[in-house]
VOMILUM-262345 format. One line per field, with one value per residue (C-alpha): residue number from 1; x, y, z. Coordinates in pm, 1 decimal, always signed. Layout:
<pts>
num c(NUM, ...)
X c(X, ...)
Y c(Y, ...)
Z c(Z, ...)
</pts>
This chain:
<pts>
num c(1, 2, 3, 4, 5, 6, 7, 8, 9, 10, 11, 12, 13, 14, 15, 16, 17, 18, 19, 20, 21, 22, 23, 24, 25, 26, 27, 28, 29, 30, 31, 32, 33, 34, 35, 36, 37, 38, 39, 40, 41, 42, 43, 44, 45, 46, 47, 48, 49, 50, 51, 52, 53, 54, 55, 56, 57, 58, 59, 60, 61, 62, 63, 64, 65, 66, 67, 68, 69, 70, 71, 72, 73, 74, 75, 76, 77, 78, 79, 80, 81, 82, 83, 84, 85, 86, 87, 88, 89, 90, 91, 92, 93, 94, 95, 96, 97, 98, 99, 100, 101, 102, 103, 104, 105, 106, 107, 108, 109, 110, 111, 112, 113, 114, 115, 116, 117, 118, 119, 120, 121, 122, 123, 124, 125, 126, 127, 128, 129, 130, 131, 132, 133, 134, 135, 136, 137, 138, 139, 140, 141, 142, 143, 144, 145, 146, 147, 148, 149, 150, 151, 152, 153, 154, 155, 156, 157, 158, 159, 160, 161, 162, 163, 164, 165, 166, 167, 168, 169, 170, 171, 172, 173, 174, 175, 176, 177, 178, 179, 180, 181, 182, 183, 184, 185, 186, 187, 188, 189, 190, 191, 192, 193, 194, 195, 196, 197, 198, 199, 200, 201, 202, 203, 204, 205, 206, 207, 208, 209, 210, 211, 212, 213, 214, 215, 216, 217, 218, 219, 220, 221, 222, 223, 224, 225, 226, 227, 228, 229, 230, 231, 232, 233, 234, 235, 236, 237, 238, 239, 240, 241, 242, 243, 244, 245, 246, 247, 248, 249, 250, 251, 252, 253, 254, 255, 256, 257, 258, 259, 260, 261, 262, 263, 264, 265, 266, 267, 268, 269, 270, 271, 272, 273, 274, 275, 276, 277, 278, 279, 280, 281, 282, 283, 284, 285, 286, 287, 288, 289, 290, 291, 292, 293, 294, 295, 296, 297, 298, 299, 300, 301, 302, 303, 304, 305, 306, 307, 308, 309, 310, 311, 312, 313, 314, 315, 316, 317, 318, 319, 320, 321, 322, 323, 324, 325, 326, 327, 328, 329, 330, 331, 332, 333, 334, 335, 336, 337, 338, 339, 340, 341, 342, 343, 344, 345, 346, 347, 348, 349, 350, 351, 352, 353, 354, 355, 356, 357, 358, 359, 360, 361, 362, 363, 364, 365, 366, 367, 368, 369, 370, 371, 372, 373, 374, 375, 376, 377, 378, 379, 380, 381, 382, 383, 384, 385, 386, 387, 388, 389, 390, 391, 392, 393, 394, 395, 396, 397, 398, 399, 400, 401, 402, 403, 404, 405, 406, 407, 408, 409, 410, 411, 412, 413, 414, 415, 416, 417, 418, 419, 420, 421, 422, 423, 424, 425, 426, 427, 428, 429, 430, 431, 432, 433, 434, 435, 436, 437, 438, 439, 440, 441, 442, 443, 444, 445, 446, 447, 448, 449, 450, 451, 452, 453, 454, 455, 456, 457, 458, 459, 460, 461, 462, 463, 464, 465, 466, 467, 468, 469, 470, 471, 472, 473, 474, 475, 476, 477, 478, 479, 480, 481, 482, 483, 484, 485, 486, 487, 488, 489, 490, 491, 492, 493, 494, 495, 496, 497, 498, 499, 500, 501, 502, 503, 504, 505, 506, 507, 508, 509, 510, 511, 512, 513, 514, 515, 516, 517, 518, 519, 520, 521, 522, 523, 524, 525, 526, 527, 528, 529, 530, 531, 532, 533, 534, 535, 536, 537, 538, 539, 540, 541, 542, 543, 544, 545, 546, 547, 548, 549, 550, 551, 552, 553, 554, 555, 556, 557, 558, 559, 560, 561, 562)
X c(+0.0, +113.8, +157.8, -106.0, +26.8, +265.1, +463.1, +454.9, +735.6, +675.0, +1006.1, +1178.1, +1131.6, +1334.7, +1638.7, +1952.5, +2247.7, +2530.1, +2458.1, +2565.1, +2249.3, +2101.2, +2009.8, +2000.9, +1661.7, +1551.2, +1779.6, +2026.3, +2333.3, +2307.7, +2601.8, +2418.7, +2581.6, +2319.3, +2533.9, +2535.3, +2279.9, +2429.4, +2460.6, +2779.9, +2775.5, +2686.5, +2406.1, +2276.5, +2245.0, +2074.4, +1824.1, +1775.2, +1688.5, +1454.0, +1257.6, +1241.5, +1101.5, +792.6, +736.8, +509.0, +712.4, +602.9, +856.1, +776.9, +842.6, +869.9, +990.5, +862.2, +1130.2, +1136.2, +1275.3, +1150.2, +1321.0, +1624.0, +1921.0, +1874.6, +2125.4, +2274.0, +2132.7, +1780.6, +1796.9, +1878.8, +1617.7, +1498.6, +1756.4, +1498.2, +1587.5, +1890.9, +1759.9, +1815.5, +1946.9, +1960.1, +1732.2, +1827.8, +1572.8, +1791.2, +1742.8, +2055.8, +2052.3, +2314.4, +2283.7, +2580.3, +2614.3, +2797.1, +2973.4, +2774.8, +3034.3, +2953.6, +2589.1, +2420.4, +2302.1, +2532.5, +2823.4, +2844.2, +2669.1, +2947.1, +2843.9, +2478.7, +2561.9, +2795.0, +2531.5, +2264.2, +2494.7, +2584.5, +2218.9, +2148.4, +2417.3, +2192.6, +2494.2, +2424.1, +2558.4, +2443.0, +2156.1, +2038.4, +2054.7, +2269.9, +2196.8, +2296.4, +2109.7, +2286.7, +2201.9, +2337.5, +2486.0, +2790.1, +3077.5, +3029.0, +2659.1, +2732.9, +2978.0, +2725.4, +2432.5, +2629.7, +2823.9, +2497.4, +2342.5, +2065.4, +2163.4, +2299.5, +2407.2, +2603.0, +2867.6, +3017.3, +3200.9, +3326.9, +3551.4, +3866.3, +3997.6, +3971.4, +3597.6, +3650.8, +3911.4, +3679.7, +3407.2, +3649.5, +3751.0, +3383.7, +3345.9, +3191.2, +3322.5, +3434.5, +3631.1, +3802.8, +3729.5, +3954.7, +4156.1, +4023.9, +3740.2, +3768.7, +4081.4, +4057.1, +4242.9, +4141.5, +4330.3, +4370.3, +4235.0, +4408.9, +4287.1, +4522.9, +4559.0, +4716.6, +4883.0, +5199.7, +5253.5, +5189.3, +5446.5, +5700.8, +5682.4, +5617.3, +5799.0, +5548.6, +5178.5, +5121.4, +4877.1, +5143.9, +5228.1, +4860.5, +4805.3, +5110.2, +4982.2, +4636.7, +4776.1, +4992.2, +4692.2, +4818.0, +4533.0, +4178.4, +4136.8, +3821.8, +3739.8, +3435.5, +3278.0, +3510.0, +3222.2, +3056.1, +3294.7, +3570.1, +3775.7, +3711.7, +3830.1, +4128.5, +4249.6, +4177.0, +4409.1, +4668.8, +4643.2, +4693.9, +4990.9, +5142.7, +5093.6, +5278.8, +5463.7, +5527.8, +5180.4, +4880.9, +4665.4, +4900.6, +4819.4, +5053.0, +4850.6, +4524.4, +4640.1, +4768.8, +4435.2, +4262.6, +4480.4, +4418.5, +4040.3, +4037.0, +4102.8, +4004.5, +3671.4, +3401.1, +3402.5, +3168.0, +2848.8, +2865.7, +3094.3, +2839.9, +2895.1, +3265.0, +3181.1, +2945.3, +3207.2, +3467.0, +3233.9, +3186.5, +3559.3, +3528.0, +3783.5, +4061.8, +4166.5, +3960.1, +3939.5, +3774.9, +3798.2, +3965.8, +3668.5, +3439.7, +3692.4, +3711.4, +3332.7, +3291.4, +3369.6, +3325.8, +3640.7, +3863.9, +4043.1, +4167.2, +4485.6, +4438.1, +4702.8, +4652.8, +4692.3, +4639.2, +4539.5, +4403.5, +4029.5, +4030.4, +3692.9, +3785.1, +3507.0, +3412.2, +3172.3, +3069.3, +3083.4, +2701.2, +2693.5, +2642.3, +2908.5, +2685.3, +2633.5, +3008.6, +3060.1, +2809.9, +2993.1, +3321.1, +3158.0, +3040.1, +3379.1, +3546.3, +3285.0, +3367.1, +3733.5, +3691.8, +3814.7, +3475.9, +3382.0, +3718.5, +3687.4, +3355.0, +3524.1, +3778.5, +3494.6, +3331.7, +3646.4, +3807.0, +4148.9, +4358.0, +4685.9, +4744.6, +5107.7, +5011.6, +5111.8, +4906.5, +5050.1, +4962.0, +4892.4, +4980.3, +4636.7, +4440.5, +4061.5, +4057.6, +4294.2, +4061.2, +3770.6, +3985.7, +4078.2, +3708.5, +3673.6, +3979.6, +3818.1, +3483.5, +3651.7, +3844.1, +3627.8, +3497.5, +3850.1, +3793.1, +3519.1, +3171.2, +2875.7, +2557.8, +2265.2, +1898.0, +1642.0, +1342.0, +1046.9, +740.4, +420.0, +171.9, -151.7, -25.3, +241.6, -27.7, -1.1, +286.2, +501.4, +508.9, +556.9, +851.6, +998.6, +957.4, +1094.8, +1386.8, +1486.0, +1473.9, +1674.0, +1930.9, +1979.7, +2125.0, +2435.3, +2492.0, +2788.0, +2719.5, +2990.7, +2761.4, +2461.8, +2116.1, +1783.5, +1441.8, +1192.6, +858.7, +626.5, +295.4, +128.1, +320.0, +658.4, +738.2, +1074.0, +1024.4, +1373.2, +1617.7, +1978.7, +2183.4, +2461.0, +2333.9, +2383.7, +2148.5, +1888.5, +1885.8, +1876.3, +1572.9, +1398.9, +1475.6, +1326.7, +1025.0, +947.5, +989.8, +756.5, +505.4, +473.7, +131.9, +29.4, -209.6, -215.7, -18.4, +347.6, +554.0, +887.6, +1104.0, +963.2, +1094.5, +1427.1, +1471.6, +1388.7, +1648.0, +1909.4, +1844.1, +1889.7, +2218.3, +2341.5, +2260.5, +2425.1, +2732.2, +2788.1, +2849.3, +3059.5, +3237.8, +3442.0, +3145.6, +3027.4, +2664.9, +2420.0, +2049.6, +1844.2, +1502.5, +1262.3, +950.9, +707.6, +614.7, +630.3, +603.5, +255.9, +258.9, +501.6, +831.5, +947.9, +1278.2, +1397.5, +1364.1, +1584.3, +1842.0, +2065.0, +2066.8, +2161.7, +2438.8, +2567.3, +2575.6, +2739.3, +2527.2, +2486.5, +2119.7, +2059.8, +1712.1, +1519.8, +1217.0, +962.3, +771.3, +801.9, +951.6, +889.8, +1158.4, +1356.0, +1333.6, +1482.1, +1768.6, +1835.7, +1832.8, +2085.4, +2307.0, +2359.8, +2635.6, +2716.4, +2497.1, +2299.7, +1939.5, +1788.1, +1479.2, +1325.7, +1057.1, +1180.1, +1199.3, +1558.3, +1515.4, +1650.4, +1955.8, +2003.1, +1972.5, +2211.8, +2473.6, +2420.2, +2457.5, +2758.9, +2935.2, +2817.8, +2740.6)
Y c(+0.0, +352.6, +596.7, +871.7, +1094.7, +1370.2, +1626.7, +1984.3, +2030.5, +2379.7, +2504.7, +2238.3, +2437.2, +2731.4, +2548.1, +2356.0, +2345.0, +2115.6, +1885.7, +1570.2, +1547.7, +1261.3, +939.4, +608.5, +466.6, +250.6, +430.5, +149.7, +57.4, -284.3, -513.7, -781.5, -881.3, -775.0, -891.1, -1261.4, -1348.5, -1117.8, -1245.9, -1198.9, -899.7, -1086.7, -1281.7, -964.3, -793.4, -1099.4, -1105.4, -728.6, -756.5, -1048.9, -863.8, -525.4, -683.8, -772.1, -413.8, -162.2, +158.3, +488.7, +742.9, +1114.2, +1212.9, +1588.7, +1670.1, +1995.1, +2264.5, +2500.0, +2805.3, +3063.0, +2938.5, +3134.2, +2955.7, +2909.6, +3109.4, +2935.9, +3197.1, +3172.3, +2793.6, +2750.7, +2586.3, +2766.9, +2768.0, +2594.8, +2271.3, +2272.7, +2225.5, +2446.9, +2203.7, +2452.2, +2755.0, +3048.8, +3274.2, +3557.4, +3929.3, +3906.4, +3583.8, +3494.8, +3210.5, +2986.2, +2797.9, +2495.8, +2204.3, +1882.3, +1684.9, +1902.3, +2000.7, +1665.8, +1380.0, +1212.0, +1160.3, +1449.1, +1694.7, +1875.5, +2228.4, +2153.2, +2054.4, +2350.1, +2588.7, +2449.1, +2493.2, +2843.4, +2941.3, +2820.8, +3055.0, +3356.7, +3572.6, +3932.2, +4236.8, +4574.1, +4404.7, +4205.9, +3827.0, +3649.6, +3318.6, +3123.0, +2920.2, +2646.9, +2546.6, +2216.8, +2272.6, +2135.6, +2374.3, +2365.3, +2439.8, +2723.6, +2870.5, +2857.1, +3003.2, +3280.8, +3383.5, +3392.1, +3625.3, +3372.9, +3316.9, +3566.0, +3397.1, +3594.7, +3322.9, +3061.8, +2762.8, +2540.9, +2236.7, +2409.6, +2748.0, +2676.3, +2752.0, +3084.7, +3185.4, +3078.3, +3298.9, +3589.6, +3526.9, +3521.1, +3878.7, +3820.8, +4046.7, +3811.7, +3848.7, +3558.2, +3533.7, +3234.8, +2969.3, +2684.5, +2575.0, +2194.4, +2031.6, +1770.8, +1629.5, +1474.7, +1185.4, +852.8, +518.5, +202.5, -147.3, -293.0, -624.5, -440.2, -157.2, -347.8, -464.8, -110.6, +35.7, -230.3, -129.0, +246.8, +318.4, +578.1, +657.4, +992.2, +1118.8, +1079.3, +717.8, +625.5, +764.5, +573.5, +253.1, +306.6, +358.5, +47.3, -160.1, -210.9, -9.4, +81.4, +436.4, +651.1, +1001.8, +1224.7, +1517.2, +1821.0, +2063.7, +1970.0, +1748.9, +1926.8, +1608.9, +1567.6, +1923.6, +1880.8, +1556.8, +1680.9, +1978.3, +1750.9, +1528.1, +1824.6, +1933.1, +1586.2, +1601.3, +1934.4, +2047.5, +2396.0, +2470.5, +2252.7, +2430.3, +2379.8, +2199.5, +1925.1, +1872.7, +1883.8, +1628.6, +1393.6, +1418.7, +1333.1, +1024.2, +921.4, +957.1, +725.4, +422.7, +532.6, +446.4, +712.4, +997.3, +901.7, +1093.7, +1087.4, +925.6, +650.1, +528.1, +483.3, +285.3, +64.8, +4.0, -75.7, -322.4, -504.8, -514.8, -293.0, -43.2, -79.0, +286.2, +602.2, +947.0, +1048.4, +1299.7, +1162.2, +1241.5, +1039.8, +755.0, +744.4, +728.7, +454.7, +119.3, -79.2, +91.1, -35.6, -259.3, +51.2, +246.1, +624.8, +864.4, +1244.8, +1430.6, +1774.2, +2075.5, +2059.7, +2067.8, +2284.7, +2453.4, +2821.2, +3069.7, +3371.4, +3660.3, +3908.7, +4277.1, +4298.8, +4180.1, +4447.5, +4522.0, +4383.0, +4060.7, +4035.6, +4073.4, +3791.9, +3577.1, +3637.4, +3534.1, +3207.5, +3131.3, +3179.2, +2950.5, +2685.3, +2715.9, +2682.2, +2374.7, +2208.7, +2251.7, +2120.8, +1817.1, +1745.7, +1788.2, +1525.4, +1287.5, +1349.4, +1248.7, +1588.6, +1721.9, +1422.0, +1452.7, +1806.0, +1766.7, +1730.7, +2026.5, +2117.4, +2014.8, +2341.7, +2311.7, +2680.6, +2790.9, +3102.0, +3119.8, +3173.5, +2878.7, +2646.9, +2757.4, +2690.9, +2346.0, +2253.7, +2352.7, +2147.6, +1846.1, +1913.5, +1916.7, +1594.7, +1382.6, +1159.6, +1079.1, +1243.9, +999.3, +1129.4, +1020.2, +877.8, +922.2, +832.0, +980.0, +757.4, +954.2, +804.4, +973.8, +725.5, +846.1, +893.4, +1130.8, +1382.7, +1723.0, +1814.1, +1501.2, +1548.9, +1922.7, +1846.9, +1604.4, +1843.3, +2153.1, +1978.3, +1798.7, +2114.7, +2312.1, +2042.2, +1979.1, +2327.7, +2195.4, +1901.4, +1949.3, +1985.8, +1725.4, +1446.4, +1267.0, +1277.9, +1109.0, +1100.2, +816.6, +848.0, +572.2, +483.8, +164.0, +204.8, +348.0, +654.0, +764.9, +1138.3, +1227.9, +994.2, +1012.9, +1296.2, +1529.8, +1777.1, +2085.4, +2383.5, +2220.0, +1893.3, +2090.3, +2287.3, +1966.3, +1801.8, +2098.1, +2111.0, +1740.3, +1737.7, +2036.3, +1864.1, +1550.0, +1465.3, +1188.1, +895.1, +513.4, +237.4, +186.1, -21.9, +82.9, -199.9, -189.3, +166.2, +60.5, -195.9, +67.6, +303.2, +27.1, -56.6, +309.8, +315.8, -1.5, +118.3, +458.3, +294.4, +113.4, +456.0, +582.4, +276.5, +459.8, +635.5, +588.8, +475.9, +591.0, +550.0, +778.6, +655.0, +903.3, +746.4, +764.8, +402.3, +32.3, -130.3, -277.6, -355.0, -513.2, -679.8, -722.8, -622.2, -983.3, -1004.9, -701.6, -744.4, -993.5, -760.7, -453.5, -651.1, -793.9, -454.9, -292.7, +20.1, +221.9, +301.6, +609.3, +606.5, +902.0, +802.3, +1083.2, +1073.4, +697.3, +522.2, +154.0, +161.2, -158.4, -243.3, +91.3, +43.6, -302.7, -162.2, +108.9, -125.0, -364.4, -144.9, +80.4, +375.3, +599.9, +580.0, +909.7, +943.8, +1266.7, +1325.1, +1668.7, +2013.1, +1980.1, +1747.0, +2010.1, +2047.7, +1674.2, +1630.2, +1917.6, +1756.0, +1415.5, +1561.0, +1763.5, +1444.5, +1208.1, +1397.3)
Z c(+0.0, -69.5, +213.1, +194.4, +469.5, +364.7, +556.1, +440.4, +190.8, +58.8, +194.1, -10.9, -323.0, -201.8, -319.4, -295.0, -59.3, +25.7, +319.8, +489.9, +694.8, +492.2, +663.3, +485.7, +402.3, +686.3, +930.6, +998.6, +802.8, +648.1, +589.0, +389.3, +61.2, -189.2, -481.3, -388.6, -659.2, -922.4, -1275.5, -1471.8, -1704.0, -2022.9, -1857.5, -1692.0, -2030.8, -2179.1, -1893.8, -1919.8, -2289.2, -2223.4, -1955.1, -2128.8, -2444.7, -2241.6, -2127.0, -2291.0, -2292.0, -2445.7, -2568.8, -2588.7, -2950.4, -2894.4, -2542.4, -2396.2, -2382.0, -2085.8, -2264.4, -2016.8, -1702.4, -1586.7, -1434.4, -1061.4, -859.5, -557.9, -320.2, -460.9, -457.7, -88.6, +129.3, +440.0, +719.5, +940.3, +761.6, +992.2, +1347.8, +1648.0, +1909.2, +2198.0, +2220.8, +2438.3, +2606.5, +2735.8, +2679.6, +2465.9, +2270.9, +2012.4, +1762.3, +1689.9, +1363.6, +1503.5, +1333.6, +1353.9, +1552.2, +1853.6, +1797.0, +1727.5, +1947.8, +2200.4, +2184.4, +1934.4, +2165.6, +2347.3, +2247.9, +2317.4, +2674.2, +2725.6, +2587.2, +2818.3, +3117.4, +3006.2, +2973.9, +3328.5, +3463.1, +3395.0, +3316.2, +3222.5, +3042.5, +3178.2, +3359.3, +3057.2, +3072.3, +2813.9, +2642.6, +2332.1, +2074.1, +1877.9, +1522.0, +1388.8, +1044.7, +865.1, +813.3, +436.2, +463.7, +701.6, +451.1, +167.3, +359.4, +526.1, +216.0, +17.0, +275.7, +345.9, +708.7, +960.3, +1284.1, +1540.1, +1569.7, +1335.3, +1487.3, +1201.7, +1232.5, +1108.0, +1001.6, +627.9, +632.1, +806.2, +551.4, +269.0, +414.8, +425.8, +65.0, -32.8, +87.9, +430.4, +704.9, +982.6, +1302.9, +1473.9, +1846.5, +1915.6, +1736.1, +1948.5, +2172.7, +2133.7, +1997.9, +1726.7, +1429.2, +1100.8, +960.1, +785.7, +899.7, +782.2, +863.3, +1122.1, +939.7, +643.6, +837.8, +933.8, +575.5, +453.9, +696.8, +608.3, +241.3, +263.2, +595.9, +720.5, +694.8, +525.5, +269.3, +2.9, +91.0, +117.3, -232.7, -359.4, -201.3, -348.8, -698.3, -653.0, -546.3, -189.6, -33.3, -126.3, +6.4, +5.3, +125.2, +170.6, -15.3, +16.5, -36.4, +292.6, +485.5, +675.5, +669.2, +298.0, +225.9, +456.7, +298.9, -55.1, -6.6, +153.7, -155.7, -387.5, -177.2, -211.2, -588.6, -609.9, -300.4, -439.9, -578.1, -478.8, -737.5, -1031.5, -1352.1, -1232.7, -914.4, -1107.6, -1365.5, -1095.5, -914.1, -1241.6, -1281.7, -921.9, -955.0, -1257.1, -1037.8, -687.1, -522.4, -569.1, -317.7, -34.2, +3.4, +383.6, +642.3, +710.8, +353.2, +432.9, +746.7, +546.7, +277.2, +541.3, +715.4, +384.3, +313.0, +5.5, +138.4, +391.8, +426.4, +466.2, +625.3, +950.3, +1233.2, +1543.9, +1769.3, +1539.4, +1529.7, +1907.5, +1930.8, +1667.5, +1835.3, +1514.3, +1381.0, +1660.9, +1410.9, +1223.7, +1290.3, +1311.7, +1174.9, +1203.7, +874.3, +721.8, +927.1, +1281.3, +1353.3, +1664.8, +1606.5, +1579.4, +1652.2, +1441.5, +1465.0, +1194.3, +1119.1, +1125.3, +1488.2, +1755.8, +2016.2, +2290.5, +2097.9, +2039.9, +2414.0, +2472.5, +2215.0, +2397.4, +2726.0, +2573.3, +2417.7, +2755.2, +2909.3, +2646.4, +2738.7, +3116.0, +3298.6, +3339.1, +2971.7, +2856.0, +3083.5, +2914.3, +2575.0, +2677.7, +2763.1, +2425.5, +2235.9, +2179.1, +2286.1, +2179.6, +1990.9, +2119.4, +2015.7, +1649.4, +1432.9, +1124.5, +787.7, +618.4, +243.3, +205.3, +86.3, +177.2, +161.5, -213.8, -248.3, -61.0, -280.6, -586.1, -452.9, -439.6, -804.1, -899.8, -736.7, -905.1, -1245.7, -1187.2, -956.4, -1236.8, -1352.3, -1689.2, -1785.4, -1873.3, -1662.8, -1809.7, -1571.4, -1602.7, -1363.3, -1292.0, -1149.0, -978.0, -1101.2, -953.1, -796.5, -443.0, -569.5, -662.8, -495.7, -267.4, -325.9, -703.6, -666.8, -439.7, -690.3, -981.9, -812.6, -646.8, -967.1, -1178.0, -922.4, -865.5, -1237.4, -1276.4, -1099.1, -1336.7, -1568.0, -1939.4, -2005.7, -1889.0, -2041.5, -1885.8, -1960.3, -1791.3, -1733.7, -1554.5, -1443.8, -1284.8, -1406.2, -1731.1, -1820.9, -2032.1, -2167.9, -2139.8, -2252.9, -2430.1, -2319.0, -2468.1, -2364.3, -2106.7, -2319.4, -2304.6, -2526.5, -2329.3, -2004.1, -2127.5, -2237.1, -1902.7, -1715.4, -1945.3, -1919.3, -1540.7, -1502.7, -1731.9, -1515.8, -1368.7, -1130.4, -1165.6, -1163.8, -990.6, -912.7, -1155.9, -1006.2, -1132.7, -1484.0, -1489.9, -1336.3, -1612.7, -1873.2, -1726.9, -1713.7, -2077.7, -2174.5, -1985.1, -2151.4, -2503.0, -2449.0, -2296.7, -2626.9, -2780.1, -2487.2, -2345.5, -2079.6, -1922.0, -1564.1, -1543.2, -1273.2, -1206.5, -980.6, -862.3, -699.4, -546.9, -255.6, -208.5, -274.7, -614.0, -663.1, -1035.8, -1280.5, -1199.0, -837.8, -677.9, -667.9, -1045.6, -1114.4, -836.4, -1026.5, -1328.4, -1126.4, -957.7, -1283.9, -1456.9, -1149.1, -1196.6, -874.0, -811.6, -595.6, -442.4, -302.8, -94.1, -64.4, +266.3, +279.0, +580.2, +500.4, +234.6, +286.7, -83.0, -182.2, +59.4, -82.0, -434.0, -346.1, -146.1, -436.8, -577.9, -280.3, -375.1, -138.1, -25.3, +91.7, +304.9, +177.9, +437.0, +540.8, +387.8, +278.7, -19.4, -259.4, -36.3, -30.9, -406.3, -469.2, -249.6, -406.7, -756.2, -648.8, -543.4, -814.0, -1136.8)
</pts>
C-alpha cells in the first residue's frame, strides 16, 4: 500500500544546498551482501533484454522545452535555514545564535556544544543588567559557509571544524572576526585497517597522505574520502592530496592532472561518512578518512589504525561585522565559558582534545585557495570519464499534490548543478513506463527539455517501479555502447512500494551484474527496505526525503556524483 500521509514540503522548493544530513533509508546501516545473486555482465544484459522486451514503454516524440526558465542562482535555490535544526534555544534578553559544526551540535556523543550551551544558559549571566543566552544550530561547516556567504543566514557566531571555512568565508566577501583559534581540539586523519597496516608500513615506511596515495595507486590499499564541499575532513584531505601532488603549488596543472589520474582508479568519493563505514564493514575499502573524535566514538572501527593528517580541527570561533558590540561581548563570554576547565573536561569525555602535540601540515592555501581546490576536485572527480545518468520519477496516484511538486521543483533546481559534459535522460512511471527524454549530452537544449518534461509530469495510476528501473538500465546499456568509458548511474525518486510489474527480486541480479549504482530518493516513505536493498547492491545511497531539505540533499548528491 502507498503511504497517503505527507509532511509539508513547501520550503523544499526554495532550493539547494550542500549537506551531509542525509540518513540512509531505513535508518540502519546494512552489511548484507546484496550482490550474492548477481549475474555476470553478459548474462545480466541478456536477462535485461529479455525482460524489457515484455514491457510496454512509451517514448515522448517531442519533449517539452522550458525556454523561459532562468538559471537558478545558488542563493535563490537555498532551502529555508529551518531545515537545519536548532538544538539549543536560548531565552535571554541578549541571545546569540551559533552555527555549530555537527560533531559538537548533534546527538550524544556528538553533543558537546549543546551541553555547554545548556549549562551556560542556566548561569543567567548578564551584560548591563540584561541576561545572556545562546542558541545552537546544527549545520555542517560547508553548509554554514554557503548560507552565510549567500546572505541567506545571519548567525552571530560561526564555529566550524577548522579554520579553512573561516578563511573561505572571508575570501567570499563576508566580514568576519576571529574570536579564538580553538574551543575543542581535534584532528582529522587517515584510517588504515590494522591487518594491512603493518605490511603497509614495512613497504612504505610511514603513513602519510602521500604514501597512502602511492599505495592506493599500486593496489596495496583501497582508500576513500568524503565530499570536500561539505565534509571538513574531505576538504582537509583533498588539499593535503593536492599538496602531495605538487609540493610547491597545490593548485598547479601538475597537481590537477595527478588528481585526475588518481580519480580514474580510486573508489568514488563518499556521500557521507556513514557510507565509508558501510564500505569498510563489507571489506570494500581498507583505508579512509575520519575525524579523530568520530573515530574514538565509533567502536566498530577499533580494528583501524588512526594517523593524524592535514590541518588541525580545533573549532575556531568567528563573529561578523554585522553583529552588535553587545552581541560580540556575549559571544566572547560564551567562548570563555567553552574554554573553562569544566567545559574542557567534558570535551575530553566526548572524544576531543587528543593529539594536542600534532602540528598542522599546512597546504599553504588562503581562503581563495581552498575555494579553488574545491573547483579542482569538481573538475576531476569523475577521472575524466563522462557520466551517463537516467532519472526515474514516480508519477503514480499517491504522488499527486505536494510530493510530485517536491519532486519536480527539487529535480529542476538540482539539475542546474549538473555538468554539461555528462549525459542525462528522464523516465517516468505509474502503471506504465514513459521515456520522457532519451539520453543525450546535457547541453542547453537537453537541459531545457529536461526541465520542461519534469515540469510537465502529472500523477495517476499504480506503481511499476522496477519496470521503470529496467527501462532506465536498458537506456544506460545502449548509451554505454556509444561511450564505453562512461560511468553509469540511475536515480530513482519514489514515494512508495512497487505494486505492479516486476518485483525487486527479479531485477536485483541484473543490477548486480551490470554494477550500476542506483541512488534512491524516498519521498515521505519510511517503510523503504526495498529501496535500501536496491541502493546497497552497488554501494549507492538511499535518501529518506521526508523533510523540507530534499533540494539540499539532491544538490549535495549531484555535487558528489554527477
